[in-house]
N, C-alpha and C positions, 0 to 999 in steps of 0.2 A: 703203352703203360708198362715198367719196367720192374712188377712185383715187389715193389716199395714196400706195398701195405702187408704181404705176407709174413706172417710169423708163426709157422709152423712148428717153429723149434720149442715153441714154451707156450703155458697153460695161462687164459685168462685168469684174471685177479681179480676176485667177487669184492674185496676189500676198497680195491682204489679203480675198478671199472666198469660202468654199464656194461650188459653183455646181450647180446641177443642172437638168437637160434632164427636162421631162414633157411626157406628150401626156395633154390633155387634152378629155373627151369631158362637154360639160354643153347642157342648154336655154337656158342664160343665154347672153348676148354670150361669146365667150371675153376680153375685157378684164375683164368681171365676174369669171367664172370665174376668173382669174388674180389678180385682186384678192383670191379668198377663201383660194386657195393660199396665196400670200403672208402672208396678214395670220393666218391660222388655225397656219403651221408657224415664226411668228417670235413678235410681240410682242402681236397682236392678240387680241379678241374679238369676240361677236358684238352689242352694242351700243356706244355711247358712255362712256367711265367719266373721271370725274374725275381718277384717278389716272394716265392717260396723260399723261405729259409730252413735249412736242414732241422733246425730246433723246433719248426712249428709243425713239420711233420713227425718227428719223433714225440713229442712233446704233447699234439692236439690227434693226431693221425690215427683211424681207427687200424685194427691191427683183425686180421684173417688167422683166427689161431688153430681152427679146425675143419675140415673137409671130409666129409661125409662123402664118397663119392656115390656110393650107390642108392644111397637115399635123396640124393642132390640137397643136404643139407651142409650148412656153414654156420660157424659161430663167429661172430664178431664182436671183440672188445673194446671199447670205446672208453678212455679216459674221461672220470669225471669231471676235469677241467674242461672239458668240451661244452659243457650243460651250465643254464643259469639255474641255479638253486630255487626249487619251488616254481617251477614254470613249464607246466606240462605241455603248453604249444610249442616251445621251442625246442624243448626233447623232442617231440612227435616229428617237427621239421626236419631234425636230423636223422630221425632211424627210420621214418617212416613219409619221407619227402621225396623229392626227386627223384631217388632210386627204383620208385616203382614206373618211371615212365621213360628211363633208358631204352635208347634203341639195343644196347647191348646183352639187357633181359629181357628176355619175351613174357614170363612169367615170375611173380616173386611173392612167398607168403611169409608174412612175421608171424613165426611159432612161438613163440615166448620172449621174456625179455627180466631182466634182473639187475635191481640197482643198488652201487654200494652204500654202505650205510650211512653215509655224509650227506647224499643226494637223497636219499630215501627219507631221512628223518628231517629233511627240508621241505614237506607236503605236511600239510595239515591234516591231511586222512578226516575218517567219520568225526563228528563230534559227538554222536549220543553211540553210534553204535548197536549191535544186537540187544545187548544189556538194557542200554537207554531207551531201546523201543519196548522191550517188556516191559518196562518199568512204568512207561505212557500207559499201558493197557493194567498195571498192577499185579500182573503175572506172577505166582510167588513159585510155580512149578514150569520149567520151557515144555512147550509142547508147540507142536504146527499151528501157526496162527491161519485164519479164516479170512480171507480178503473177495471182493466182488469188486468188479468195475462195472458201471451203471452200463446199460443196454437201453437202447440201441447207441452206439458207438457214439454219436453226434443227433441233435435233433428234438431232444427232450428242452423243456422250457426250463429256468431254476425252479421253481415252485413244484415242478412233476419231479425233477432228479432229487429236491431233497427228501421229496415222499417215497423216492423210491428206495431212496438210501435208508430212512429211518424202515420202512421194511425188511430192508438187510438186515440192520443192525436189531430188530427185534426178533428175526428168525436163528440170530446167533452168530452172526458175521462178526468180526473182530474191526475190519478194514475195508473201508470204501475208499477209491481211487475214481477220479477221472480219465476217461481214455486219453490216449495221446494225443489224438489231435481234436480234442474239447479244450480250447482255453478262454476267449472272450469275444466268442461270435453273438453276432444279434440276438439269435433265437436263445441264448442264453447266457447272459451280461455275465462276467467273470464274478465282480461284487457281489450281486443278487445271489449267486450260485451260493457261495462260499456261506455268507447271512445264512441262509435259508438250511444248507444243509448242517451248519455247524450249530444253530438252533435247535435242528433234530438230535445232536449227539448231545448236545445238554437235555433235552428230553429223554434221552435213553438213559442218560446217569440219574434223572432224577425217578423215571419209574421204574428201573431194573437194576439200579446200584452199579451196573456195568460202567467200564471207561470202552471209550473205543474211538478211532482213528479216522480222521476225513484228509485226505491226500490232494489238495488242489494243485492243479496242473497250472503252472506259474511259469512255463516255458513263453519266452520273446525276448527281445533285446534286454541286457544289461541293467539298463534305467527302470524297465516295465516290471522284470523279474523280481528287481528289489523291493518297487512299489506294491507290487501284489503279495510278494513275502511277509513284509510287513503289514500287511490290509490282514493277511490271514492270521497273524500274531495278534495284533490289538484286536480281534474277534473272538479269542478263545482258541484260536486252533493252535497244534503240536505238531503239522507235517505238512510241507509240500512236495508239489512231484516237478521234476524236471526230467525232458527229452534230453538224454546228455548228451548225445553224437550230433543232432541236429542243432542243436544251441552251441554244444564245444566245449572242449574241457577248460576254455577260458570263463565262458558264462559261469560253468559249475563253482569252479573257484572263487570265482568273484561272490559267489552268493556264501558259498561256505564261510571265506574271510569273514562274512556281516557278523557272526559269533551270534545268530540269531536265537540259536536255541530249539530250533524245529528240525524234525526229523526228515532228510532229504531223501524220498525215494526216487531212484534212479532209472526211468525206461529207457532202452535200449532202440528204440524205434531208428531204425536204418540201418542197426548192425549187419543185418544180413547182404548189405550190398557191400562192406569189407571182407566179411567173413565166409559167405556160405560155399564159393568156391574153392575147391580143395587146397589149390595151389597157386592161389595169388589172394592179396590183400592182408586181413591181420586175423588172427585167432581171436576169438571171443574171450581167450584166457589176457591177452595184452589189454583190450578192451577194458576188461573188467579191474588189471591193475591198477591202470591210469584212471577209471573212473572211482576207486577205493580211496588213492590217494588224493583224489579231488574232493572227496568229502561225501560220499551218498553211504546212508545209513541202511538203505535196502537197493538190493539189485537183480534186476528182472536176468536169469542163469540159461531158461530152458527148461523143460520138463522130461523129455526121455519118450513120455507117453503125451498124449493129447494133437492138436494139430499142427505145431510147430517143428520143423527141422530140427535134428540134435541129436548124438550121439550118447550114450549113457556113460562112457570112460571120459569124453571131455567136460560134460556136463558136473560130473561129479568131481573132475579136477578143480573145475573153478568152484564151485560149492565146498571142498573142502580148501581151498584157499582164501577164501572169503570168511569162513568160519574160526582160522585159525589164528597166533598172533602173527606179526609182520612188523618188527622192530617196534615202536611207540605207538602204531596206529592201531584202532581200536578194530574187532572184528565187523563185515559186514553183513546183513542177512540176506541170504538169497531169495529169490521169488521166483516161483514157477508157475507161470501163467500161460494160458492160448490154446484152448480147446478142452479145457478140463470140464468134469462132472462128478457129482459124488461115487459112481461106479470107479472111477480111477483113484480115489483117496486112499484105497489100501495099497496099491502099488506106488503113489506117491510117498507114503510113509514108509513103506519096506525099503524105498531108493534112497529116500532122504533125514529119513528120520525128524529131530526136532531142530529148532532154532532158522525155520523157513519157515516163507508164508506161501501157503498154496491160495491161488488166486484166479476164482473162476468167472467169467463172465457170462454167456451163456446156458451153463453150468448150472448157474442159479437163477436167473431169470424166464429161462427158457422151463420150470418146471410147470407141468400142467396145472396145478393150481395157482401158480402164482412165484413172486419175488420172496416173500415170508415164507411159504412151504418149501420154496428151493431153500432158503439159507437153511430151514430147517432140517432139510434132507440131508445137506453138507455137513453141516453139525453131526448129524447122527450117523454119518459116514466115519467122521473123523474119530468119533464115541467108540465105533466098532473096532476101527483099529487101534486107539490105545488099549481097548480092551482084551486085542487079539480073538476077536469075535469074527465070525465069517459073515460077510457083509449082507447076504443073501439070508441068513439064519437071522441076523438082525432085524431085516427089514420085516418080519414076520409079525412084529410088536411095533413096527415104526412104520406107519401107511405113508409120510411122505417118503421114505427114503425108498419103501415099496414102489410107488409112483415113478419115481426120477429114474430107478432101475429098469423100470416096464419101457421108459420111455426111452432111454439109451443103452437098449439091449444088443442092437444092431449097429450100432457106431464103429464107423471101419478103426477108429484107431482106439 
């Protein structure tokens, strides 16, 4: 390598280039390692080839525009002509492809990515966005949504699943979703589950006047996902769920491009395999950006509190990004989910405010008096937060909340 990709004498151009920040760990000098990243992720190969024309290198080659030696962070700028518009898979194959397997690199972390306007606008983004989700629920004032995941994760039959959803809705839950590993197993067939649970949402509307949402997990191959999404819509559903990392961004885009008018709830199952190691893989902010481009209306981002790993600064950055404007793309609603219970609601509200979904699984169904009382306790914990009343004081007049606080008083998180 002869340092053809180093351009430390100029800044990256955000209007014409896709810009990535990487943390690089290598036994080689960082300049050499940086060259390897830029070379392999754009036009290069391991040896000199006669077919490499100078205009190809200049017009399509990635450029290393910054090197932070102390923190081992490099900035790489990619000409936008390197990418196929609207193609998440192709973009990721460049900036997060072979470079992670090169011997020249011991570890590599894709920290962040920014898109030039023309490339950014070539993606559909969310169809409904935050306001669309709130409209489904007929909310007039923004507030955190209350959600639950049916528990146990798998095992209930379709009839029991629907009954549990009904109890949660009756207790005050807005949003019920399948777990990430529940799709179409024989103990709970997809179509039976969807019909039964959507019948319960109709019953809730008739009995209480409230609108509620059910997110059915359609994750599968593209043909099956489309069939399942259409089935949900045909039976009056308003939301589907996709495990967008295991399904793949192309699968997500495929469903979004059907313009079905359904909210897409994006579950991030497998994200930690890419994000958890501090100096290798991809940060969640990168995964979130591609998910938003791909069309998710709601996206799991972390909790800070709860059972799942996640730092406050990183999760706040992701949530702020999702909830603010991004060219033509509608905002995506962040979802806090994982080990949550009523005692944690005030802290969640303090951290994240409104325009977010607080999603409780065991923290709803694990209530000493069952799912409905668990949902009531959650609604009470949120009401206390909205009114600025200490949750222990509020619980003195709300026995459902009091019993929940007693159960989870010694929870480790």
